[in-house]
Residue, then its C-alpha position, 0 to 999 in steps of 0.5 A: m500500500r502506498p503511503h498517503r500523501a498530503h495535498r498542499v494547496r498554495v494560498e496566494p498572499p495579499a498583494d501588499v501588506g503595510a500601514v497608512d497613517g498608523l492603520a495596518y492593512a492587507l490589499f488583495l488584487p485580482t489578475g487583470e483590471p479589477r471591476g471595483g474595490v471592497v473595504i472589509m471591516h472586522g468586529a470588536g476585538s477582532c483583526k483583519e486576518s479574520h476576514f482574509d477568506f472574504a478578501r480572497a473570494c473578492r480577488g477570485a471574483g475579479l475585485a480588489a479588496v482591502a482588510f484593515d485593523a481598526r485602531g486599538h486592534g491588531d497591528s494598527e497604532g493608537a486607540m479607537d477614537a473619533r477618527a474611525v469613520d474617516d479611517v475607512a476613507r483613508i483605507a478606501a483610497l488604497l483601492p484602484a479607481g472604480p466603484l466602492a463597496v464596504r463589508g463589515s461584521s458586528m461593530g464593523g457592520w455599524l461602521a460599514l453602514v455609517a462610513g458606506e453612506a458617507l463615502g457614497a458606496a455602491a454597495v454596503v454589506a452589513i453582517c449582524p451589525a451592532g447598533g451605536d447604542m449597543l456599542r456605547r453601552g459596551l464601551a461604558s461597561g468596560r466590556f470591550s478589550f480593545a484600546a479606546d479613547e472612550p470620550a471621543l469614541d462615545a461621541l462618534l457613536a452618538e453622532r453617527d446614526e446607523r438607522a439614518a444611514a440605512a435609510r439613505l442607503g436604501e437598495r444599496l444595502l444588504l443585511l445578513h443576520a443569524e436568527g440565533d445571534e446571542q449578541v446582536p438581536i436580529a430585531h435590529s437588522r429587521e428595523l434597519h431593513e424596514l427603514a431602508a426602502g429596497s434593501r435586502l435582509v437575509a435572516v439565517p435560521g439558527g446560527h450565532h453571532r459569528s456564523v454568518q460572516h464565514d459561511p461560503e454560500l453567504q459570502a457568494l451571495a454578498l459577492r453577487f450583490i456587490e457585483r450587481a451594484f458595480a455593474a449598475a454603477a458601470a452602466g450609470l444607473d442610479l440605485t439611490 
């Protein structure tokens, strides 16, 4: 009997890993001209590497993608503060010219909503998005482990209303949420969906707070949503 041989699969690394204004990032570029770019945002206490699977999926679909560590997380410098939304714009500037999408989970979902609306993103994918009020309570109670300038971050969370952002995003918004989420109730995404005319909500039976973000089928669904938005942008259609 021949000995079993392990099959080695080579995983292509990011095209560029670096930092801009103290923000650590990893940039993924497809072969050939990208059809658009995606900024990927992690949740509280997480890091960019947790979402390399989606970045690689974007690259495989012919899209550029950049994942980064929010301040107070991973390899980025400083504490998370009032710059959080502006930081998304700094990272988006690393992407090649073209239509923009943002995708975030939990705290990153809140950030995707408010930053995506501010940047005029063609598509926003928010996964189990936390509410600003939820994040403020977590910050006040000391529940979060990441470094934060609490007064500055609290002021930002109070100022930027994800509900108003969702309403302005309308059909540019895709919400993905597990019904079994034990941290952010799905009722929050249902409310956002009601406010955002033409938006899409995918409620996943069962699951938990982290189950949706790495599900291959749901990642493919998010990519199709982004690709349709980019195609519409290329055709000059107004989705707002």
